[in-house]
C-alpha atoms as a printed R data frame, in Angstrom:
    type eleno elety resid chain resno       x       y       z
1   ATOM     1    CA   GLN     A     1 150.524 242.107 240.889
2   ATOM     2    CA   VAL     A     2 150.742 245.526 242.349
3   ATOM     3    CA   GLN     A     3 149.446 248.106 239.661
4   ATOM     4    CA   LEU     A     4 149.480 252.036 239.682
5   ATOM     5    CA   VAL     A     5 147.380 253.923 237.304
6   ATOM     6    CA   GLU     A     6 147.741 257.676 237.007
7   ATOM     7    CA   SER     A     7 145.123 259.864 235.375
8   ATOM     8    CA   GLY     A     8 144.191 263.691 234.999
9   ATOM     9    CA   GLY     A     9 146.828 264.944 233.305
10  ATOM    10    CA   GLY     A    10 146.452 267.428 230.641
11  ATOM    11    CA   SER     A    11 147.216 271.005 229.298
12  ATOM    12    CA   VAL     A    12 146.378 274.260 231.032
13  ATOM    13    CA   GLN     A    13 147.292 277.921 231.086
14  ATOM    14    CA   PRO     A    14 149.481 279.328 233.746
15  ATOM    15    CA   GLY     A    15 147.693 279.932 236.921
16  ATOM    16    CA   GLY     A    16 145.265 276.957 236.275
17  ATOM    17    CA   SER     A    17 144.561 273.895 238.004
18  ATOM    18    CA   LEU     A    18 144.863 270.171 237.651
19  ATOM    19    CA   ARG     A    19 144.015 267.214 239.997
20  ATOM    20    CA   LEU     A    20 146.019 264.026 239.299
21  ATOM    21    CA   SER     A    21 144.902 260.539 240.661
22  ATOM    22    CA   CYS     A    22 146.706 257.451 241.222
23  ATOM    23    CA   ALA     A    23 144.763 254.097 241.638
24  ATOM    24    CA   VAL     A    24 146.688 251.655 243.280
25  ATOM    25    CA   SER     A    25 145.594 247.709 243.146
26  ATOM    26    CA   GLY     A    26 145.865 245.473 246.294
27  ATOM    27    CA   SER     A    27 144.921 245.673 249.731
28  ATOM    28    CA   ILE     A    28 147.699 247.022 251.372
29  ATOM    29    CA   PHE     A    29 147.334 250.887 250.185
30  ATOM    30    CA   SER     A    30 146.227 252.046 253.616
31  ATOM    31    CA   ILE     A    31 149.459 251.261 255.106
32  ATOM    32    CA   LEU     A    32 151.508 252.727 252.320
33  ATOM    33    CA   THR     A    33 153.455 255.792 252.117
34  ATOM    34    CA   MET     A    34 152.577 257.246 248.499
35  ATOM    35    CA   GLY     A    35 154.953 259.806 246.673
36  ATOM    36    CA   TRP     A    36 154.507 261.793 243.663
37  ATOM    37    CA   TYR     A    37 157.353 262.415 241.425
38  ATOM    38    CA   ARG     A    38 157.807 264.186 238.093
39  ATOM    39    CA   GLN     A    39 160.339 264.403 235.195
40  ATOM    40    CA   ALA     A    40 160.500 267.370 232.906
41  ATOM    41    CA   ARG     A    41 162.025 266.566 229.519
42  ATOM    42    CA   GLY     A    42 165.835 266.092 229.394
43  ATOM    43    CA   MET     A    43 165.757 266.338 233.120
44  ATOM    44    CA   GLN     A    44 166.050 263.890 236.201
45  ATOM    45    CA   ARG     A    45 163.181 262.757 238.069
46  ATOM    46    CA   GLU     A    46 162.295 264.682 241.034
47  ATOM    47    CA   PHE     A    47 160.504 264.149 244.286
48  ATOM    48    CA   VAL     A    48 157.273 266.215 244.411
49  ATOM    49    CA   GLY     A    49 155.753 265.078 247.728
50  ATOM    50    CA   SER     A    50 154.325 262.375 249.757
51  ATOM    51    CA   ILE     A    51 151.843 261.274 252.113
52  ATOM    52    CA   SER     A    52 152.114 258.891 254.881
53  ATOM    53    CA   PRO     A    53 149.269 256.423 255.986
54  ATOM    54    CA   GLY     A    54 148.199 258.608 258.725
55  ATOM    55    CA   GLY     A    55 148.005 261.640 256.178
56  ATOM    56    CA   HIS     A    56 150.985 263.381 256.995
57  ATOM    57    CA   THR     A    57 152.375 265.356 253.722
58  ATOM    58    CA   ASN     A    58 155.506 266.775 252.877
59  ATOM    59    CA   TYR     A    59 156.324 268.497 249.657
60  ATOM    60    CA   VAL     A    60 159.492 269.971 247.854
61  ATOM    61    CA   ASP     A    61 159.957 273.750 248.534
62  ATOM    62    CA   SER     A    62 159.068 274.857 244.633
63  ATOM    63    CA   VAL     A    63 155.382 273.455 245.044
64  ATOM    64    CA   LYS     A    64 154.612 274.260 249.028
65  ATOM    65    CA   GLY     A    65 151.497 276.279 249.110
66  ATOM    66    CA   ARG     A    66 150.288 275.228 245.511
67  ATOM    67    CA   PHE     A    67 150.028 271.505 245.519
68  ATOM    68    CA   THR     A    68 148.170 269.381 247.887
69  ATOM    69    CA   ILE     A    69 148.441 265.520 248.369
70  ATOM    70    CA   SER     A    70 145.355 263.566 249.609
71  ATOM    71    CA   ARG     A    71 144.303 260.025 249.793
72  ATOM    72    CA   ASP     A    72 141.083 258.007 249.914
73  ATOM    73    CA   ASN     A    73 141.966 254.517 251.477
74  ATOM    74    CA   ALA     A    74 138.355 253.308 250.687
75  ATOM    75    CA   LYS     A    75 139.257 253.662 246.911
76  ATOM    76    CA   ASN     A    76 142.926 252.915 247.212
77  ATOM    77    CA   THR     A    77 143.748 256.240 245.735
78  ATOM    78    CA   VAL     A    78 146.085 259.241 246.224
79  ATOM    79    CA   TYR     A    79 145.552 262.444 244.718
80  ATOM    80    CA   LEU     A    80 147.660 265.487 243.841
81  ATOM    81    CA   GLN     A    81 145.855 268.727 243.444
82  ATOM    82    CA   MET     A    82 147.994 271.285 241.523
83  ATOM    83    CA   ASN     A    83 146.817 274.946 241.718
84  ATOM    84    CA   SER     A    84 148.433 278.130 240.584
85  ATOM    85    CA   LEU     A    85 150.289 275.985 237.791
86  ATOM    86    CA   LYS     A    86 153.418 277.512 236.111
87  ATOM    87    CA   PRO     A    87 155.275 276.426 232.923
88  ATOM    88    CA   GLU     A    88 157.882 275.035 235.093
89  ATOM    89    CA   ASP     A    89 155.454 272.501 236.524
90  ATOM    90    CA   THR     A    90 155.423 271.007 233.032
91  ATOM    91    CA   ALA     A    91 156.344 267.490 233.262
92  ATOM    92    CA   VAL     A    92 155.294 263.666 233.303
93  ATOM    93    CA   TYR     A    93 153.988 263.012 236.724
94  ATOM    94    CA   PHE     A    94 154.414 259.736 238.370
95  ATOM    95    CA   CYS     A    95 153.032 258.013 241.751
96  ATOM    96    CA   ASN     A    96 155.169 255.658 243.519
97  ATOM    97    CA   PHE     A    97 155.684 253.310 246.463
98  ATOM    98    CA   ASP     A    98 158.592 251.309 247.150
99  ATOM    99    CA   VAL     A    99 159.828 250.116 244.045
100 ATOM   100    CA   TYR     A   100 156.550 250.403 242.323
101 ATOM   101    CA   TRP     A   101 155.723 253.167 239.664
102 ATOM   102    CA   GLY     A   102 152.998 254.057 237.672
103 ATOM   103    CA   GLN     A   103 153.057 254.855 233.724
104 ATOM   104    CA   GLY     A   104 153.158 258.644 234.441
105 ATOM   105    CA   THR     A   105 150.580 261.202 233.063
106 ATOM   106    CA   GLN     A   106 151.857 264.178 231.093
107 ATOM   107    CA   VAL     A   107 151.209 267.662 232.511
108 ATOM   108    CA   THR     A   108 151.648 270.733 230.213
109 ATOM   109    CA   ILE     A   109 151.522 274.334 231.257
110 ATOM   110    CA   SER     A   110 151.567 276.838 228.601
111 ATOM   111    CA   SER     A   111 149.654 279.905 227.309
């Protein structure tokens, strides 16, 4: 059974940083394109960024230059490094591939 487990969320002040992790069960991680999404309260879930098996990344415009996605295939884990955080980054963050989703981790940016 495929499982995705996010961790690393929390509450930080504007301008701060957080690193989210998503551990994926199974042996196929290295061939997966992994995505990060977020959902703010009362809003639709939105795409944040993704990383291909070869490490190519793309991001939504609102996070370009602030967020970085990376992966460690040896650990079956994908990361989302978030810098220069803004209040509008507050959301539950999810990792994804295909039809599989993690449970989400809350990120709150507040002074």
